[in-house]
Every structure is written in structure tokens, then in C-alpha cells.
C-alpha positions as CSV (number, residue, x, y, z in Angstrom):
1,M,0.0,0.0,0.0
2,Y,2.7,2.5,0.9
3,H,4.6,1.8,-2.3
4,A,1.4,2.7,-4.2
5,I,0.8,5.9,-2.1
6,V,4.3,7.2,-2.9
7,F,5.0,6.0,-6.4
8,L,1.6,6.4,-8.1
9,P,2.2,10.2,-8.5
10,L,5.7,9.4,-10.0
11,V,4.0,7.1,-12.5
12,G,1.6,9.9,-13.4
13,F,4.5,12.3,-13.8
14,L,6.3,9.9,-16.2
15,I,3.2,9.2,-18.3
16,A,2.2,12.9,-18.6
17,G,5.8,14.1,-18.9
18,L,7.1,11.6,-21.4
19,F,4.0,10.7,-23.4
20,G,1.8,13.8,-22.9
21,R,2.1,14.9,-26.5
22,V,1.5,11.5,-27.8
23,I,-1.6,10.6,-25.8
24,G,-3.0,14.2,-25.7
25,A,-4.0,16.6,-22.9
26,R,-7.3,15.0,-21.9
27,P,-5.8,11.5,-21.2
28,A,-2.8,13.1,-19.4
29,E,-5.3,15.0,-17.1
30,I,-7.4,12.0,-16.4
31,I,-4.5,9.6,-15.7
32,T,-2.6,11.9,-13.3
33,T,-5.8,12.9,-11.5
34,A,-7.0,9.3,-11.2
35,L,-3.6,8.1,-9.8
36,L,-3.6,10.9,-7.2
37,A,-7.2,10.0,-6.2
38,V,-6.1,6.4,-5.6
39,S,-3.1,7.7,-3.5
40,A,-5.4,10.0,-1.5
41,V,-7.9,7.2,-0.7
42,L,-5.0,4.9,0.4
43,S,-3.6,7.7,2.5
44,W,-6.8,8.0,4.5
45,V,-6.8,4.2,5.0
46,S,-3.2,4.5,6.3
47,F,-4.1,7.4,8.6
48,I,-7.0,5.4,10.2
49,Q,-4.9,2.3,10.5
50,V,-1.8,4.0,12.0
51,G,-3.4,6.8,14.0
52,F,-6.4,5.1,15.4
53,G,-5.4,1.4,15.2
54,E,-3.0,-0.6,17.2
55,E,-0.4,-0.6,14.4
56,P,2.9,0.9,15.7
57,M,5.5,2.6,13.5
58,I,6.2,0.8,10.3
59,R,9.4,0.9,8.4
60,V,9.2,-0.1,4.7
61,Q,12.5,-0.8,3.1
62,V,12.6,0.2,-0.6
63,A,16.3,-0.2,-1.5
64,Q,19.8,0.4,-0.2
65,W,20.8,3.8,-1.4
66,M,24.4,4.3,-0.5
67,S,27.1,3.1,1.8
68,V,30.2,5.2,2.2
69,G,32.5,4.5,5.1
70,D,30.5,4.8,8.3
71,L,27.6,6.4,6.4
72,R,24.9,4.0,5.4
73,V,21.7,5.4,3.8
74,D,18.7,3.3,2.9
75,W,15.7,4.3,0.8
76,A,13.0,3.5,3.2
77,F,9.6,4.8,4.4
78,R,9.0,5.7,8.1
79,I,5.3,5.3,8.5
80,D,4.0,6.7,11.9
81,T,1.1,8.9,12.8
82,L,2.9,12.1,11.8
83,T,3.8,10.6,8.3
84,A,0.2,9.3,7.9
85,M,-1.2,12.7,8.7
86,M,1.1,14.3,6.2
87,L,0.2,11.7,3.5
88,V,-3.5,12.6,4.0
89,V,-2.8,16.4,3.7
90,V,-0.5,16.1,0.7
91,N,-2.5,13.6,-1.4
92,T,-5.9,14.9,-0.6
93,V,-5.1,18.5,-1.5
94,S,-3.1,17.4,-4.5
95,A,-5.9,15.2,-5.9
96,L,-8.4,18.0,-5.5
97,V,-6.0,20.5,-7.1
98,H,-5.5,18.0,-10.0
99,L,-9.3,17.8,-10.5
100,Y,-9.7,21.5,-10.2
101,S,-7.0,22.2,-12.7
102,I,-8.9,20.2,-15.4
103,G,-11.4,23.1,-15.4
104,Y,-9.1,26.0,-14.6
105,M,-6.4,25.2,-17.2
106,H,-8.8,23.9,-19.9
107,E,-7.6,26.4,-22.5
108,D,-3.9,26.1,-21.8
109,P,-2.1,24.3,-24.7
110,H,0.6,22.9,-22.3
111,R,-1.7,21.0,-19.9
112,P,0.3,17.7,-20.0
113,R,3.4,19.5,-18.9
114,F,1.4,21.3,-16.1
115,F,-0.1,18.0,-14.8
116,A,3.3,16.3,-15.0
117,Y,4.8,19.1,-12.8
118,L,2.0,18.8,-10.3
119,S,2.5,15.0,-10.0
120,L,6.3,15.5,-9.8
121,F,5.8,18.0,-7.0
122,T,3.5,15.6,-5.1
123,F,6.0,12.7,-5.4
124,A,8.9,14.9,-4.1
125,M,6.7,16.0,-1.1
126,L,5.8,12.3,-0.4
127,M,9.5,11.5,-0.4
128,L,10.1,14.2,2.1
129,V,7.4,13.2,4.5
130,T,8.0,9.5,4.4
131,A,11.8,9.9,4.9
132,D,13.5,7.5,7.3
133,N,16.7,9.6,7.4
134,L,17.9,13.1,6.9
135,V,19.5,12.5,3.5
136,Q,16.2,11.1,2.0
137,M,14.4,14.1,3.6
138,F,16.9,16.4,1.9
139,F,16.3,14.7,-1.4
140,G,12.6,15.4,-1.1
141,W,13.3,18.9,0.2
142,E,15.3,19.7,-3.0
143,G,12.7,17.9,-5.1
144,V,9.9,20.2,-4.0
145,G,12.2,23.1,-4.6
146,L,12.8,22.1,-8.2
147,A,9.1,21.3,-8.8
148,S,8.1,24.7,-7.3
149,Y,10.6,26.4,-9.7
150,L,9.0,24.7,-12.6
151,L,5.4,25.4,-11.5
152,I,5.9,29.1,-10.5
153,G,7.6,29.7,-13.8
154,F,5.1,27.6,-15.8
155,W,4.3,30.5,-18.1
156,Y,8.0,30.9,-18.8
157,K,7.5,33.5,-21.6
158,K,6.5,36.0,-19.0
159,D,9.5,37.8,-17.5
160,S,7.7,38.3,-14.1
161,A,7.0,34.5,-13.9
162,N,10.7,33.7,-14.6
163,A,11.8,36.3,-12.0
164,A,9.4,34.9,-9.4
165,A,10.6,31.3,-10.0
166,M,14.3,32.4,-9.8
167,K,13.5,34.3,-6.6
168,A,11.9,31.3,-4.9
169,F,14.7,29.0,-5.9
170,I,17.5,31.3,-4.8
171,V,15.9,32.3,-1.5
172,N,15.3,28.7,-0.7
173,R,19.0,27.9,-1.5
174,V,19.9,30.3,1.3
175,G,17.8,28.3,3.8
176,D,18.8,25.0,2.3
177,F,22.5,25.8,2.8
178,G,21.8,26.1,6.6
179,F,19.7,22.9,6.5
180,L,22.6,21.0,4.8
181,L,25.1,22.3,7.5
182,G,22.6,21.1,10.1
183,I,22.6,17.6,8.6
184,F,26.4,17.6,8.6
185,T,26.4,18.6,12.3
186,I,24.0,15.9,13.2
187,F,26.1,13.3,11.3
188,V,29.3,14.4,13.1
189,L,27.5,14.2,16.5
190,F,25.6,10.9,16.1
191,N,27.7,9.2,13.3
192,G,24.5,8.5,11.4
193,V,21.6,10.2,9.7
194,T,18.8,7.7,10.2
195,F,16.2,8.8,12.8
196,D,16.5,5.4,14.6
197,A,20.2,6.1,15.0
198,I,19.6,9.7,16.2
199,F,16.5,9.8,18.4
200,P,17.4,7.2,21.1
201,R,20.8,8.9,21.7
202,V,19.9,12.5,21.9
203,A,20.0,12.6,25.7
204,E,23.7,11.5,25.6
205,F,24.5,14.7,23.7
206,A,22.4,17.1,25.8
207,D,25.5,18.8,27.1
208,A,27.8,18.2,24.1
209,R,29.8,21.2,23.1
210,F,32.4,22.0,20.4
211,H,34.9,24.8,20.0
212,F,34.7,27.2,17.0
213,L,36.4,30.6,16.6
214,G,37.6,30.4,20.2
215,I,34.1,30.0,21.5
216,E,32.4,27.0,23.1
217,W,29.1,26.3,21.5
218,H,26.2,24.0,22.6
219,A,26.3,21.4,19.8
220,L,22.5,20.6,19.7
221,T,21.6,24.2,19.7
222,I,23.8,25.0,16.7
223,A,22.5,21.9,14.9
224,C,18.9,22.9,15.5
225,L,19.4,26.5,14.5
226,L,21.0,25.4,11.2
227,L,18.1,23.0,10.6
228,F,15.6,25.7,11.4
229,M,17.3,28.0,8.9
230,G,16.2,25.5,6.3
231,A,12.7,25.6,7.7
232,M,12.7,29.4,7.5
233,G,13.4,29.3,3.8
234,K,11.0,26.5,2.9
235,S,8.2,27.8,5.2
236,A,8.7,31.5,4.3
237,Q,9.5,32.8,7.8
238,F,10.5,36.3,8.5
239,L,13.7,37.4,6.6
240,L,13.4,34.5,4.2
241,H,9.8,35.1,3.4
242,T,10.2,37.4,0.3
243,W,9.7,34.6,-2.3
244,L,6.2,33.5,-1.2
245,P,4.1,36.4,-2.4
246,D,5.9,36.6,-5.7
247,A,5.2,32.9,-6.2
248,M,1.6,33.9,-7.0
249,E,2.9,34.4,-10.6
250,G,2.2,30.7,-11.1
251,P,-1.3,29.4,-12.0
252,T,-3.7,29.6,-9.1
253,P,-3.9,25.8,-8.6
254,V,-0.1,25.9,-8.0
255,S,-0.7,28.5,-5.2
256,A,-3.2,26.2,-3.6
257,L,-0.9,23.1,-3.8
258,I,2.5,24.6,-3.0
259,H,1.7,27.6,-0.9
260,A,-1.3,26.4,1.1
261,A,-1.0,22.8,2.1
262,T,2.3,21.2,1.2
263,M,5.7,22.7,0.4
264,V,5.5,25.6,2.8
265,T,4.5,23.2,5.6
266,A,7.7,21.1,5.0
267,G,9.6,23.3,7.5
268,V,6.9,22.7,10.1
269,F,6.9,19.0,9.5
270,M,10.7,18.9,9.7
271,V,10.9,20.6,13.1
272,A,8.1,18.3,14.4
273,R,9.8,15.2,13.0
274,L,13.0,16.3,14.8
275,S,11.2,17.1,18.0
276,P,13.5,14.7,20.0
277,V,16.5,16.9,19.0
278,F,14.8,20.2,19.4
279,E,13.6,19.3,22.9
280,Y,17.2,19.3,24.1
281,A,17.9,22.7,22.5
282,P,15.8,25.2,24.4
283,A,17.7,28.2,23.1
284,A,16.9,27.1,19.5
285,L,13.2,26.7,20.5
286,T,13.2,30.2,21.8
287,V,14.4,31.4,18.4
288,V,11.7,29.4,16.7
289,T,9.1,31.0,19.0
290,V,10.3,34.5,18.4
291,I,10.6,34.1,14.6
292,G,7.2,32.6,14.4
293,G,5.6,35.4,16.4
294,I,7.3,38.1,14.3
295,T,6.2,36.3,11.1
296,A,2.6,36.0,12.2
297,F,2.5,39.8,13.0
298,F,4.5,41.0,10.1
299,A,2.6,39.1,7.4
300,A,-0.7,40.1,8.8
301,T,0.2,43.8,8.7
302,V,1.1,43.5,5.0
303,G,-2.1,41.6,4.2
304,L,-4.1,44.6,5.5
305,V,-3.5,46.7,2.4
306,Q,-2.9,44.3,-0.5
307,N,-5.2,44.6,-3.4
308,D,-4.4,41.5,-5.4
309,I,-6.8,38.7,-4.2
310,K,-4.1,36.0,-4.3
311,R,-1.5,38.3,-2.6
312,V,-3.8,38.7,0.4
313,I,-4.2,34.9,0.8
314,A,-0.4,34.5,0.3
315,Y,0.4,36.8,3.2
316,S,-2.3,35.0,5.2
317,T,-0.4,31.8,4.6
318,C,2.8,33.4,5.7
319,S,1.1,34.6,8.9
320,Q,-0.4,31.2,9.7
321,L,2.9,29.5,9.2
322,G,4.2,31.8,11.9
323,Y,1.5,30.5,14.2
324,M,2.6,26.9,13.6
325,F,6.2,27.8,14.5
326,V,5.1,29.5,17.7
327,A,3.4,26.2,18.7
328,L,6.6,24.2,17.9
329,G,8.8,26.8,19.7
330,V,6.9,26.5,23.0
331,G,7.0,22.7,22.8
332,A,3.3,22.2,21.8
333,Y,4.3,20.2,18.7
334,S,0.9,18.5,18.5
335,A,-0.9,21.9,18.4
336,G,1.4,23.1,15.6
337,V,0.9,20.0,13.5
338,F,-2.9,20.2,14.2
339,H,-2.9,23.7,12.7
340,L,-0.9,22.4,9.7
341,F,-3.6,19.8,9.2
342,T,-6.7,22.1,9.5
343,H,-5.0,25.0,7.7
344,A,-4.5,22.8,4.6
345,F,-8.2,22.5,4.1
346,F,-9.3,26.1,4.5
347,K,-6.3,27.7,2.9
348,A,-6.5,25.4,-0.2
349,L,-10.2,26.3,-0.2
350,L,-9.5,30.0,-0.2
351,F,-6.9,29.8,-3.0
352,L,-9.0,27.6,-5.2
353,G,-12.0,29.9,-4.4
354,A,-9.9,32.9,-5.5
355,G,-9.1,31.0,-8.6
356,S,-12.8,30.5,-9.2
357,V,-13.3,34.3,-8.8
358,I,-10.4,35.0,-11.2
359,H,-12.0,32.6,-13.7
360,A,-15.4,34.3,-13.3
361,M,-13.8,37.7,-13.7
362,H,-11.9,36.7,-16.9
363,H,-8.5,36.8,-15.1
364,E,-8.9,40.0,-13.2
365,Q,-7.1,39.8,-9.8
366,D,-7.4,43.3,-8.4
367,M,-10.2,43.4,-5.8
368,R,-10.8,47.1,-6.4
369,N,-12.2,46.0,-9.8
370,M,-14.7,43.4,-8.4
371,G,-17.7,43.8,-6.1
372,A,-21.3,42.4,-6.1
373,L,-20.1,39.0,-7.3
374,R,-22.4,37.2,-4.7
375,R,-25.3,37.5,-7.2
376,Y,-23.3,36.0,-10.0
377,I,-21.2,33.2,-8.4
378,P,-23.2,32.1,-5.3
379,I,-21.5,28.8,-4.8
380,T,-18.0,30.3,-4.9
381,T,-19.3,33.0,-2.6
382,A,-20.5,30.4,-0.1
383,M,-17.3,28.4,-0.3
384,M,-15.2,31.6,0.3
385,A,-17.3,32.5,3.2
386,I,-16.7,29.1,4.8
387,G,-13.0,29.4,4.2
388,T,-12.9,32.9,5.7
389,L,-14.8,31.8,8.8
390,A,-12.4,28.9,9.3
391,L,-9.3,31.1,8.8
392,T,-10.6,33.8,11.2
393,G,-11.3,31.2,13.9
394,F,-15.2,31.3,14.0
395,P,-16.4,29.0,16.7
396,F,-16.4,25.3,15.9
397,T,-14.8,25.7,12.5
398,A,-11.4,24.0,11.9
399,G,-9.3,27.1,12.5
400,Y,-11.1,27.8,15.8
401,Y,-9.7,24.6,17.4
402,S,-6.2,24.7,16.1
403,K,-5.3,28.4,16.1
404,D,-6.8,29.1,19.5
405,A,-4.9,26.1,20.9
406,I,-1.6,27.8,19.7
407,I,-2.5,31.1,21.3
408,E,-3.3,29.3,24.6
409,A,-0.1,27.3,24.4
410,A,2.0,30.5,23.9
411,Y,0.3,32.0,27.0
412,A,0.8,28.8,29.0
413,S,4.5,28.6,28.3
414,H,5.2,31.4,30.8
415,T,8.4,32.4,29.1
416,S,9.4,35.8,27.7
417,A,9.4,34.4,24.1
418,G,6.1,32.8,24.7
419,S,4.6,36.0,26.1
420,F,5.9,37.9,23.1
421,A,4.4,35.3,20.7
422,F,1.1,35.4,22.6
423,L,0.9,39.1,22.1
424,A,1.9,38.9,18.4
425,T,-0.5,36.1,17.6
426,V,-3.5,37.8,19.4
427,I,-2.9,41.0,17.4
428,A,-2.4,39.0,14.2
429,A,-5.8,37.3,14.9
430,L,-7.4,40.7,14.9
431,M,-5.7,41.7,11.6
432,T,-6.4,38.3,10.0
433,S,-10.1,38.7,10.7
434,F,-10.0,42.3,9.2
435,Y,-8.1,41.5,6.0
436,S,-10.0,38.3,5.4
437,W,-13.4,40.0,5.6
438,R,-12.0,43.0,3.7
439,L,-11.2,40.5,0.9
440,F,-14.7,39.0,1.1
441,F,-16.5,42.4,1.1
442,L,-14.5,43.9,-1.7
443,T,-15.0,40.9,-3.8
444,F,-18.5,39.8,-3.2
445,E,-20.4,42.7,-1.7
446,G,-21.0,46.4,-2.5
447,N,-21.3,47.9,-5.9
448,A,-20.2,46.1,-9.1
449,R,-16.9,48.0,-9.9
450,W,-16.1,45.6,-12.7
451,S,-18.8,46.9,-15.1
452,N,-17.2,50.3,-15.6
453,A,-13.6,49.5,-14.8
454,D,-12.2,51.0,-17.9
455,H,-8.5,50.1,-18.2
456,H,-8.9,47.0,-16.0
457,A,-12.0,45.7,-17.6
458,H,-11.2,42.0,-17.5
459,G,-8.3,42.7,-19.8
460,H,-4.9,41.0,-19.5
461,H,-2.3,42.8,-17.6
462,E,1.0,41.1,-17.7
463,G,2.4,40.5,-14.2
464,V,4.3,43.7,-13.8
465,E,4.6,44.9,-10.2
466,H,3.6,48.5,-9.7
467,D,5.5,50.6,-7.3
468,D,4.2,52.6,-4.4
469,R,3.3,55.6,-6.5
470,S,0.5,53.7,-8.3
471,H,-0.8,51.9,-5.3
472,D,-1.4,48.9,-7.5
473,V,-0.5,45.3,-7.1
474,E,0.4,42.5,-9.5
475,P,-2.4,41.8,-12.0
476,A,-3.6,38.4,-13.0
477,T,-1.7,35.6,-14.5
478,H,-3.5,32.9,-16.4
479,A,-3.1,30.9,-19.5
480,D,-5.6,33.0,-21.3
481,H,-3.1,35.9,-21.2
482,E,-1.5,34.2,-24.1
483,H,-4.7,33.4,-26.1
484,G,-6.9,36.5,-25.4
485,H,-10.4,36.8,-24.1
486,H,-10.7,40.5,-24.2
487,G,-13.7,42.6,-23.4
488,A,-16.1,42.9,-20.4
489,H,-18.3,39.9,-19.8
490,T,-20.8,39.0,-17.1
491,P,-19.2,37.0,-14.3
492,H,-20.2,33.3,-14.4
493,E,-20.0,30.4,-12.0
494,S,-17.2,27.9,-12.5
495,P,-17.9,24.4,-13.9
496,L,-18.6,21.5,-11.7
497,V,-15.1,20.1,-12.0
498,M,-13.9,23.3,-10.3
499,V,-16.7,23.6,-7.8
500,L,-16.6,20.0,-6.5
501,P,-13.1,20.4,-5.0
502,L,-14.3,23.6,-3.3
503,I,-17.2,21.7,-1.7
504,V,-14.9,18.8,-0.4
505,L,-12.4,21.3,1.0
506,A,-15.2,23.3,2.6
507,I,-16.4,20.2,4.4
508,G,-12.9,19.7,5.7
509,A,-12.7,23.4,6.8
510,V,-15.8,22.9,8.9
511,V,-15.4,19.5,10.5
512,A,-11.6,18.8,10.6
513,G,-11.2,20.7,13.8
514,I,-14.1,19.2,15.8
515,V,-13.5,15.6,14.5
516,F,-9.8,15.4,15.2
517,H,-9.4,17.8,18.1
518,D,-9.4,15.1,20.8
519,A,-6.9,12.9,18.8
520,F,-4.4,15.8,18.3
521,L,-4.9,17.7,21.6
522,G,-7.1,15.7,23.9
523,H,-5.9,14.0,27.0
524,G,-5.2,10.8,25.1
525,Y,-3.1,12.4,22.4
526,Q,-0.1,10.3,23.3
527,E,-2.0,7.2,22.3
528,F,-2.7,8.8,19.0
529,W,0.9,9.9,18.3
530,K,2.5,6.7,19.6
531,G,5.8,8.5,20.1
532,A,5.9,10.2,16.6
533,L,6.1,13.5,18.5
534,F,8.5,13.6,21.4
535,T,8.2,15.7,24.5
536,R,10.5,15.5,27.6
537,P,8.7,14.7,30.9
538,E,9.1,18.3,32.1
539,N,7.3,19.5,29.0
540,T,3.7,19.7,30.1
541,I,2.5,22.4,27.7
542,L,-0.3,20.4,26.2
543,E,-1.7,19.8,29.6
544,D,-1.1,23.4,30.8
545,L,-3.0,24.9,27.8
546,H,-6.2,23.4,29.1
547,H,-5.8,25.3,32.4
548,V,-5.2,28.9,31.3
549,P,-7.3,31.7,32.7
550,G,-10.8,31.9,31.3
551,W,-10.2,35.1,29.4
552,V,-7.4,33.6,27.3
553,P,-9.4,31.1,25.2
554,F,-12.1,33.8,24.8
555,L,-9.6,36.5,23.6
556,P,-9.1,35.2,20.0
557,T,-12.8,35.1,19.4
558,V,-13.1,38.7,20.6
559,M,-10.3,39.7,18.2
560,M,-12.1,37.8,15.4
561,I,-15.4,39.7,16.1
562,L,-13.6,43.1,16.3
563,G,-11.8,42.5,13.0
564,F,-15.1,41.5,11.4
565,L,-17.0,44.6,12.7
566,L,-14.1,46.9,11.6
567,A,-14.2,45.4,8.1
568,V,-18.0,45.8,8.0
569,Y,-17.7,49.5,9.0
570,M,-14.9,50.3,6.6
571,Y,-16.1,48.4,3.5
572,I,-19.9,48.3,3.9
573,V,-21.0,51.1,6.1
574,D,-18.5,53.8,5.2
575,A,-16.8,52.6,2.0
576,K,-14.8,55.9,1.6
577,K,-13.0,55.4,5.0
578,P,-10.1,53.2,3.7
579,A,-9.1,55.7,1.0
580,Q,-9.3,58.5,3.6
581,L,-7.2,56.6,6.1
582,A,-4.6,55.9,3.3
583,A,-4.5,59.6,2.4
584,D,-4.2,60.6,6.1
585,H,-1.3,58.2,6.8
586,P,0.6,58.0,3.5
587,I,3.9,56.9,5.0
588,L,2.4,54.0,6.9
589,Y,0.2,53.0,4.0
590,R,3.1,52.9,1.5
591,F,5.3,51.1,4.1
592,L,2.8,48.3,4.4
593,L,1.8,48.3,0.7
594,N,5.5,47.8,-0.2
595,K,5.9,45.0,2.3
596,W,8.1,46.8,4.8
597,Y,10.5,47.5,1.8
598,F,12.2,44.2,2.3
599,D,12.6,43.6,-1.4
600,E,14.2,47.1,-1.8
601,L,16.4,46.5,1.2
602,Y,17.6,43.1,-0.1
603,D,18.2,44.6,-3.5
604,V,20.6,47.2,-1.9
605,I,22.3,44.8,0.5
606,F,22.6,41.6,-1.5
607,V,21.4,41.8,-5.1
608,R,23.3,44.9,-6.3
609,P,26.6,44.0,-4.6
610,A,26.3,40.5,-6.0
611,M,25.7,41.9,-9.5
612,A,28.6,44.3,-9.1
613,I,30.9,41.5,-8.0
614,G,29.8,39.3,-10.9
615,R,30.3,42.2,-13.3
616,F,33.8,42.8,-12.0
617,F,34.8,39.1,-12.4
618,W,33.2,39.0,-15.9
619,R,34.8,42.1,-17.3
620,T,38.1,42.1,-15.4
621,G,38.7,38.5,-14.6
622,D,37.2,36.9,-17.6
623,Q,37.5,39.4,-20.4
624,R,40.7,41.2,-19.5
625,I,42.8,38.6,-17.6
626,I,41.6,35.2,-19.0
627,D,40.7,36.4,-22.5
628,G,43.5,39.0,-22.6
629,L,46.5,37.2,-20.9
630,G,45.4,33.6,-20.5
631,P,45.2,30.8,-23.0
632,D,42.7,32.8,-25.1
633,G,45.1,35.8,-25.1
634,I,48.1,33.7,-26.1
635,S,46.2,32.1,-29.0
636,A,45.1,35.6,-30.1
637,R,48.7,36.8,-30.2
638,V,49.8,33.7,-32.2
639,L,47.0,34.5,-34.7
640,D,48.2,38.1,-34.9
641,V,51.8,37.0,-35.7
642,T,50.7,34.4,-38.2
643,R,48.4,37.0,-39.9
644,G,51.5,39.3,-40.2
645,V,53.7,36.5,-41.6
646,V,51.0,35.5,-44.1
647,R,51.0,39.0,-45.5
648,V,54.7,38.6,-46.4
649,Q,53.9,35.5,-48.5
650,T,52.6,37.4,-51.5
651,G,53.6,34.9,-54.3
652,Y,55.4,37.5,-56.4
653,V,59.0,36.5,-57.5
654,Y,60.4,40.1,-57.4
655,H,59.2,40.4,-53.8
656,Y,61.1,37.3,-52.8
657,A,64.2,38.5,-54.8
658,F,64.1,41.8,-53.0
659,A,63.9,40.0,-49.7
660,M,66.9,37.9,-50.6
661,L,68.9,41.0,-51.6
662,I,68.1,42.6,-48.2
663,G,69.2,39.3,-46.5
664,V,72.5,39.2,-48.4
665,A,73.1,42.9,-47.7
666,A,72.5,42.3,-44.0
667,L,74.9,39.3,-43.9
668,V,77.6,41.3,-45.7
669,T,77.2,44.2,-43.3
670,F,77.3,41.9,-40.3
671,Y,80.6,40.2,-41.4
672,L,82.2,43.5,-42.4
673,F,81.5,45.0,-38.9
674,R,82.5,41.8,-37.2
675,G,85.8,41.8,-39.2
676,A,86.4,45.4,-38.3
677,H,86.3,44.6,-34.6
């Protein structure tokens, strides 16, 4: 069964990728989607067997991968509750995205390539989550990076799509460099990379130290910080977050698959998987908590003013990932993973719902050119409302159980970092509610601004990012940019093949929290996890969060209501208020609209110096030194000499006779002078 779960997406990739042009687009779509559906069903069977059955952790040997000295790496699947949960998330969302893409991408001529990339991404993610060792995890880690590059830059004829794909790839390389160093450190400490070789021996190295640069460092803390650096890149945490919003250049199903449910949660999964190591590195957990709190707050502030419907959801993803890391940082691993699980449903729902809106609006993405869509696309409206309720933490939806548990855990930690994270996440909850309902009201309520939106009237704007002077955001990206569907049309509901995945995800967004709350966070959670998540005996955070003061669990709901009321006032009651506030506070507005100017800052600090260094080595090192003085330079001089010699060889007898006379005269002169001396 586990071989089928992991390798069916790879089979789909090979069929669609190698034979897509031969068999045609429709068979490629059907085959890849059917294979993913089978994987998804088997994943749920596995989840029920492993999580709720008596079956302990299973190790499935696939092959021996490599054996070098003391390093032995097998290709094997580690199937425990954490893996089974991730299999459900990855394959369920991927199967629904495949199905949705049949409708969304129906006019794109390169559909086989698109579906091949989707299946390749899914296979790489499955390799990551089933990894039995750090090397296999790194293989999957890099595999999803490659697949995300291909998917974000799917419309490669667009410069903005290529730039976004490059940005995602390069920023992730920064994090992955740290992740690789972390793996090296673990290998040096434990003389192995398999989890079975590492986890039982972590306590032995609780106080291990090493000397570097004349300083004594706590070994596990350094290892965990390096590993977390990889998580920061992959999960778009503060400082390494800049690639995530730009990744919206890819088709909308890509956003739902990569940036809602799977790739961006790889960092969260990795920290949870390595919880036995992180438990013995409290300083590293403090860093995780602080970075998570900052990310939750930062991304929420930027989401307040974005106008592109996908950008708002992208920053929401960034913020929610911050919540997950707060839970991991305070030791509530189960709460963080629970939010990962529930978030997959409602965030994929929101992204695919946004895609349905873009489809209805003929590829318009600017919310300022929408409005009153509730009357035209009622099913999409209802699905987006459910997703918004779940995201904002409306009572008894999925987000209510998981997000509130994280806030309670941050409070219950009673540490400085936990208190900071508690404050950051509570404020972020208020902002999340506001910008989520802002998106809903701008898109579905009010007046129809699309009917008279002259220069934006459902046309095709290439994805060029406007600067702060225009207050605009990135316009739509869709296959029809290349084929043309110009002119204003009445918005229309999406076809059943796109609506059906929305309905399935909406069910998950409503019931996932209440159904699985006791398993993930209840008093019997240890029987559910069966050791997949490790906590030291002194870590009682999951028990403590049930005993916080009464106002703490109530606070996120209050924030949610306040955010909703504020959005109602500013976008329903007094619709002129937002523009007035932006005009009254132009510096703050531009600061948030331009994402705290991180892109500009990184451009000055990293990009321009790197370009200058590259230009110096190119012009001075390559052209002047290597081409001028090196092998190329020597060959050029030889050519110059031979060209000069060739000119002497004219073929005229009198030229040669004249040269001979000059030679004779020179010889005579030489001997005369020599004889005189």
C-alpha cells in the first residue's frame, strides 16, 4: 500500500511528462488525477490504521541507497502517525488540485506539462514526509524546490514569472545551505543520519559542546538553529519570506498546492519530526518561537492593504505558518501539527476559491475592480465565506480549534518568548479577521466595480509589479493571457469540475477541527501519536494549555469579532473610509503596501553588490585577464603573428628576390663590422 501511495504520483508524472504529447491533454489530465485520487484514498486508510489502530510505527525498506565508510543510507519509508497525517494532507489536497486544474487550465495548450509538474511535486513531497533519514528528507526537500521552480515559472514566456521562479529558488537555496550544514552537524555528533540512530541517543549529547572561533558552542543548539534555517526558507518565515508572495505568478492551482498545504509546511513537518532533537535545544526553540511570532504579526500587517486577491491569501499563509512555529517553539508540537492539518483544508479552499473568482472575472485579480459578485457566483461566494470563517477562527470551525490552541499554548508557556508570541498572535488574529473580511466584502459585496472598470475591464495585464506611486499590485496571471479573451463579460460560476473540490475542502474546513481535536490535543493524544512527536517529561505544555485563565481562550474570538466589525464598518457602512485613512497616513500605507520595503532592502544589501561582484569578475577576470592574458590571449597573439607572416607571403617573384637581396646585404654588413672589430 505504501509503495502505491508514494509511487503512483511518480507514474503519473512519467506518463504525462514523457508521453503527454502522444496521448494528448485529456488522457494526461485523467490519468494523473485518477492516480492521485487512488493515493489519496489509500492515505486515508493508512491514517486510520496507524493513527487510530494498534499498528505501531512501520518501516518499509525500498532499497539500499548508498554506503560510504560509516555512512549508510537506505531508501525507506518511516510510517508513523505524523507521516500518515502528512500523507493525507499532501495527497488529498493534490488530488483535489489536479481535479480543479482540469477546469481551470482547460484552455492552456501545455496541460500535459502542467499536470506532469503537479505530480512530480507531489512525489517529491511524499519522499520528504516518508523519509526514514535526513538524506532522504533532503532529497525530497530539494525535489519540491525544483518542482516549485517549474510550476511558478510555468508561463516561462513572462518575465515576471521567470523572475518569481528564480527568486523562490534562490531564497530557498539560502535556507537549504543552513539545512545541509545542520545535517552535517547531526552526522558528526551521532555518526549516522537515520532517525532510529539519532533519536534514542539525543540525551547523551544534551550537554555536548564544540569549539569554534575560540568560543564554546552548545552542539545541539547549533544543529537545531541550522536545521531551522532550512525551515525558515521553505516555510517562508521572517527574513526568508520574500519569495512566497511573488510565487503567486504561477497558475492559481499551484498556489493552492504549494503555498497552502504542502511545500510551505515542509519546514513545520521537519521541526516536528526532529522534536526529540529540538527538545534538548531550548535556546533554539526560543528562536523558533520569536521568529514565528514576528512572522505572524509582520505578514498580517502587510495583508491589510494588499489589493491582489491572491496576494492577500499568500500573506495570510505566511502569517499562519508563523502560528505553527510559535506552537513548535513553545513545545506544543501537536498543536502546531494540528494547525498544519486544518490549515491545509481552509487555505486550499481559499486559494481555489480565489481561482474561481479570477475565472469568473476573466482573469482580473485586483479586488478594487470586483464587487457584487455574490449575485453571479453564489456557490463560490458560499465556499469563500466558509474558508474565511475557518481562517478567522469562527467558533467550531477548523481554525477555531487549532489556532486558538496555539495562542493558549503561547500563554501557558510562561516564558518571555512565549509571552511575546502570545501578544503577536493575538494582534495577528485581529488583523487576520479584518483583512479576510476585507477581501470578502471587496470581492462579493457592495457595488459592481467591474462593469465600468475601464482600463482594468477583465483585460490581460502582464504581471508587472507597480511601485508605491501607483498603489497597484500584481495583475492576473492565467493561460488566457496568451490566447486572449478581451472585453467585459458578465461573471459566471465555475464548472462542476472546479466547484466540486471547493465543496470537499469546505467540508474539511468545517469538520476537521471538531472531529480530530481530541486525537491531536485531547488527554489521550499520546496514544494517538504513539511516540511520533517527542516531549520530555518536564514539557507539560499540552496539559497546561487546558488550564489557562478563562479570558485567554475567549480572547481570539473577541479579536475575530472586532476584526469583522471593523471590516463591516470600513467596507460596507463607510466605504470611503479606507481611502481617507490611506491619504491621512501615506507613509504607513506605503510602508505596508510595499511589504516593509524588504525587497528594496535586499536589493541594496545583496542583489546589487552580488551583481557588481559578478560584473567585476566578468569584465576584469574573464575578459581582460583570462581572455586577454590567459590561453585565449596567447592564442590571439599567435594568430596576430601568423596573420602578419601570411601577409609577407605574396607569391610575387620580385618580392622574394628583393627580400633575398636585403638578406645578403644584412649578412655582408654583419661580417664587415665583425671583421672590423
